[in-house]
N, C-alpha and C positions, 0 to 999 in steps of 0.2 A: 391309503388315502382316497382311493376311488370306490371304497365300499359305499353302499347306498346311504349310510348314515352321514358320510362326509362329502359325497359327490358334488352337490350343488355348491357347498362352501369352497371346495377345491377349485371348481371351474370358475366361480365368481371371483375369488381372490386372484387366481392366475390371470384372469381377463384384465383385472385392474393393473396388475404388474405389467402385462403386455402393453396396456395403454401408456403407462409411464415410460416403459422401455422405448416404444416407438417414438414418442415425443422427444425423449432425451437424445437418441441417436440422430433423429431427423434435424433437430435444432442445431446440434453441434456441427452437422454437415453443412448447413446453409448459412451459418452465422458469418463466415468470411464474406459471402456475397452480400448479406444484409448490411454488414459493416461498411462495405464499399459503397453500396447504393445509397445508404442514409448518411454517409460521411460520419460514421460513428466509431472510428478506430479507438478514440480515447475512452469509449464506454464498452469496448469489446469484453474486457474481463468482468466488468460489472454486470453484463447481461447474463453471465454464468454465476458469479459470486452472489449477486443480489438475491436470486430465488433460493439459494442455499442458506443465506443469512435469514431471510424472512421465514424460511422453512423451520428454523429453530423455534420461532414463536408458535407456529402451527403444531410442532411436535409437543411442546410443553402443554399447550391447551388440550390437545387430543389425549395426552397421557393422563392428565388430571381428570378430564371428562370421562375417559374410559374406566378409570379406577372407581369413579363414583356411580356412573350410570350404565356402564357397559359400552362396547365399541360401535354399536349400530349407528346412533345419531352422529358421533364424530366422523364416521366413515362417509355417511351421506353428505354431511356438510363439507367435508374435504373434497369430495368429487365436484361439488358445486363451485367451490372456490377455484379449483383447478381449471374447470371449464371457463369460468369468467376471465381468468388470466389469459387463457388461450385466445378468447374473443378479442380482448384488448390488444394483445400483441399482433394478432392477425389483421387488425384494422388500423394499425399504427402507421402514421405518415412520417414520423420522426424517430430518431433513436431514443430520445428520452421517453417518449410515449411507449415505445416497445419495451424498454427496460421497466417501466411502470407495470405493464402487463405481466412481465416476468416476475416481478415482486409479488403480485397477487397470486400468480400461479404457484410460486414457492410456498406461500401460506398453505394452500390446499395440498400440495405435494408432500410437505412435511407432516401434516396431520394424517394424510393417507397412509404413510409408511407406518406410523405408530399404531394407528387403528388396526391395520392388518396384522401387526405383530400380536396385539392383544387378542384378536380373533383366533389366531393360531393357538395361543396359550389357553384360551377358554374352550376351544372345540376339540383339538387333537390331543391324544395321549402323548407323553414325552417320547415314546419310542418312534413316533411318526414325525417328530420335528425335523430330523435330518433330511427326511424324504420330501417334506413340503418345502423346505428351504431350497433343496435341490430343484424342485419343480418350479419355484420362483425364478431361479437362474435359467432353467430351461425355457421359461416363458420369454426370454430374451432372444431365443434362437431365430424365430421367424423375423422379428424386427431387425435383428442384426444381419440377416440375409438380404432382406428387401428394403429395410428402412433407409440406410444411407443412400443407396443407389436411387430408390424411388424419390427421396427428398430432393436429390440433385436434379433429377429429371423434371419433377414438378416445378422446382424453382426456376429452371431454365425455360420451361415451356409455358407454364401458367402464371408464374410469379411466386416468390417466396412466401407471400401472405397465405397461400393455400396450404402450405405445409402446417401452419398453425391451425387454420380453420378446418382442415381435413381431419385432424386428430380429434376434433370435437365430435365428429360422427362416430367415433369408436366408443363414446361414452354410453350410447343407448344400449347396444348389446351387452356391455359390461354390467350396466345397472339391471337389465332384464334378468341376468343370471344371479347377481349379487343380492338384490332386495328380497326375493323369496327365500334365498338360502339363509338369510340372517334373521328371519322372523323370530326364531327361538332364542336369540341371544340378547334380547332386551333384559336389562337388569343384570344382577350378578348371580351366576349359577352356583349351585351348591359345590362345596369343596369336594374334590375327588372325581369330578366329571370330565376330567381331561385337561385341567389347568396345569400350568407349567410347574406348580409347586407340588403336584400330587406325588411325583417321584423324580429323582434326578435322571437326566438323560443318560442312556447307556454310554459308558465311557467318558462321562462328563469330567471326571477327575483323572482320567487316564489310569484307572485302577485304584485311585486313592479313596479314602474313607468317604462315606456318604454324607458326613456332616460338613456341608458346604458353607463357605463363608458368605453370608448374605447381609451382614451388618452394614457393609458399605453402601447398601441401597437405601438407607434411611432417607426419607423425603424431607426437603426443606419445608418450613411451615408456611401455609397460606397459599392458595391458588393465585390471588392477585400479585403477591410478591414474586412468585415464580414467573408469571407472565411479564412483570416489569423487568426482571433480570434478563429474560429472553429477549425482550425488546431492546434493552441496553446493549446486549451482545450483538444483536443484529445491526443496530446503529453504529457500533464500533467498527464492524466489518465494512459497512457502507462508507464510513469515514476513512478507513484505510484505503479503499478504492479511490476516493477523491483526493487523498493527500498528495498524489503526484501533481495535481493541478496547482498546488500552493508553492509558489517560488520561494526558495530560501529556507522555509521551515518545514518542507515536506517530510524530511527524514524524522524530525522530532515528532511531528503529528502522527506519522506512521507507527513509530514505536509506542506512542501513547495509546493509539487505537488498539494495538495488539494487547497491551497491558490491560486496558479496560475490558476487552472482550474476554480475556482469561479470568479476570477477577469476577466478572458478571456470570460466567458460565460455571464457575467452581461449585456453587451451591446446587446446581442442576445435575451434578454428576455424583457418583458414589464417592465416599471419602477416600482420598489418596489417589484419585485418578491422575491429577497433574504431576504427582511425584512417582507414578508408576509402581504403586504398591501391588504386590503379588495378588493374583486371584482376579475377582471381578473388576477392580479398578484398572488393571493392566489390559484386560480384555477390551474395556471401553476405550482406553487410550490407543491401543493398537489399531482399533477400528478407525479412529480419527486420523492417525498418522498414515495408514495405508490409503485411506480415501484422499488425503491431501496430496500424497505423492502421485497417485494414479490420475486423479481427475485434474490436478494442477498441470500435469503434462499433457493429458489427452486432448483437452480443448485446443491446444496450440498445434497439435500434429496436422490436422487438416489445414490450418492457417499456414503452417510451414510449407506444406505441399503446394498450396495455391500460390503463395507469394514467392517462394524461393525455387520451386521446381516446375512452376507453370502448369500444375494439374488443374483440370476442370473440377468444379465442386462435386460433380457426380462421382468421379474416380477418387478424389481426395477422401470422400466418405468411406471408401472401401477399407481404409485403415481401421476404422471403427468396427467394420464387419468382422475382420479377422480377430480382433481382440475380444469382441462380444461372443463369437462362436467358441473361442478358446475358454472364455469364462464359463459358458454353459457346459461345455464338455468336461472341464475340470470339476465343476460342481457335481455333475452326474457321477463322475468317477469317485469322488470322495463320499458321495451318498451310498454307493455300492460297497465301498470299503468298510464303512461303518467303524466299529471299534478296532478294526485291524490297523487303522491309521490313527494314531493318538493325536488328540486335538493340538497339543503344543507343537508337535512335529509338522502338522499341516500348516499351522500359522507361520512357523519358521521358514519352511520351504516357500510358501506363498509370498512372504515379505521379501525374501531374497530374489525371487523372480521379478517382482515389481521393480526393485532397485536396479537389477541388471538391465531391464528394458529401458528405464529412464537414462541410464548411463549410455546405452547404445544410441539413444536419440541425441544425447549431448555430443557424443563423439561424431556422429553423422553430420551434425550441424557445424561443428568446429572444423572438421577435416574435409567437408564437402563430399562425403561418401555418397554413393547412390541412395536414392530414397528407399529402395527395397530393404536396406539394412534397418532403418527405423521402423518400417512397416512390419517386417518380420519380427523385430524385437517386441513390437507391441502385442504380438500373439503370446509371447512369454508373459507379458504383464497381465493379459486377460486370464491366462491359465493360473497365474498366482492369485489373482483376486477370487477366481472361482473356487480355488482350493481352500482359501482361508475364510472367506466371508461367511459361508454357511456354518462353519465350525464356531466362529465368533458369535453368531446368532444363537446357536444351540447352547453354548456356554452361558450366555446372558440369561436365557430362559431357565436353564438348570439352576442358576444361582438366585432365582427370584422366588419370593413367596407370593401368595395370591394378592396381597395388598401392595406389592411392589412391582407387579408385572408391568403396569403402565409406566411407572417411574423409570424402571430399568430399561424398558424398551425405548422410552423417550430419551434417556441418557445415551443409549447406544446410537440412536438416530441423530441426536444433537451432535455427538462427537463426529459422526459420519459427515453431516452437513457442514458443521462449523469448521472441521478440519479442511474440507474441500473449499469452503468459502474463504478462509484465511489464506490458504495456498493460492487460490485464484486472485485474491486481492493483492497478495505479495508479488505474484508473477506479473500482474498488471503494472505494478509500480516498477519492477525491474525492467519489464519490456519497454515502458515509456522512458526510463532512464537511459537505456542503451540506444534508443531510436535517434537517428541523426537529425530528424526534423519533426515538426508537429503534424505533418501530413501522414497519409497512409503508407508512405514509403517506410520500409523496415530494413534492417540489416541482419546479417547472420549473428552478430553479437547480441541482438535483442532476443532471438530464440535461444541462443546458447545460455544467456543469463537465466531464462525461464527454466531450462532443463537442469542447469546447475543448482538452482534453488530447490527444485523438486527432488533432485538426487540427494541433497543434504537431508531433506525430510525422510526420504527412503532409508537412509542410514539410521535415522532415529527409530524408524519402525522395526528395522532388523534388530536393533539393540534392545527394544522393549519386548519383542515377540517371545523370548524365552520365559518371561515373567507371567505369561497368561495361565500357567498351570494353576488349577484350582487348589486352594490351600484349605485343609481342614480347619475348622474353627478352633480346635484345640491347639493348633500351632501358631495361631495369630499373635499370641503374646511374645513369641520368640523373635518376631520380625522387628 
């Protein structure tokens, strides 16, 4: 992937991943401080779930746009929206304004993810897909080493606003690398020039036949209809976040919001995703469940350390450092193992590690164990994600044809984001329900409720993981 034919694309894509990684880790680190300063405890979960929800809209738009015109214009537009959101959040004086900036940022971040996946499908031959996805995970290493600590220092010395505004400065070098590298990607390249459908990825079926099931990737009709469904799903997630504010009918509204989100997102996924059909649908569903369990718990770990263990934000963010390093290390290991580690086994091991880490966080909270137990457990969670995420990405591209690369990449990213958004919205409702007052004071029960919910989601991920094996099309009628 560092051959001169791919060098600029590799560097540019990894630079953009680096940008998103630094922002994600930095914001998660400082958000407890921001919430306290802006009196925004009630909007804490929404600050994370909101961008994931609006990211669904960006993903759908970028997927359709990339399939029609290629990934260059969607990628540049995504970076522009991402920067605009950072500027709004970095100049916010109230929590609602900050959340608004995060919503705009989410639009750009969602589109960025899908556009990058299509770039990979169009540029690299399938044999390099595991390596480039491993490189994306490795692009988290430096941010994970310095991001949380640096964000805490900047927030305490210069103010949390500069954590947002400082990330904007990273866009310039990223674009300087990316724009020249993508000049040759305008339009749709000829078949067989490195697209995902040119050949199945090595080991994509764990030794099964090359006739991969791709029928589940059929797109719903009409770009405007897809965007409307994505917007409806995003609004449902936002409604779920706000349902805790409604006295008496909050539970009913929360259930209705979840139902609306699932109904809206169903046409945006391969057929059978919500029922865990074997093959591509279960790949997409596992991605969403793993994301929900991991990120639903992760954003509350620094909060737990600050509120219950009196950690400074600088050191609370080190929890994220350990998990991110483990993620990158495990991703590099699976990249080197290649076909020696079968995809389904990697996904099963990874999902089990994530579940174990969430359970450790729950037990630590309930039994008041030392914070080191939860921090150490999160290293296991990062390792699990690094092990299975690249394999899920490889399987998605291997099961895509040239005209479904954008849709399937979009579906995977939607599942990723919507899973995390629904989990964060749900944990926000649970957290508020167990809080003793409407102030920023919290109890151990609030955090325990959060980790209990994400553990249940982790159990679901472990249950679905064995169904990600690619099924030859000839066997589809037997299921």
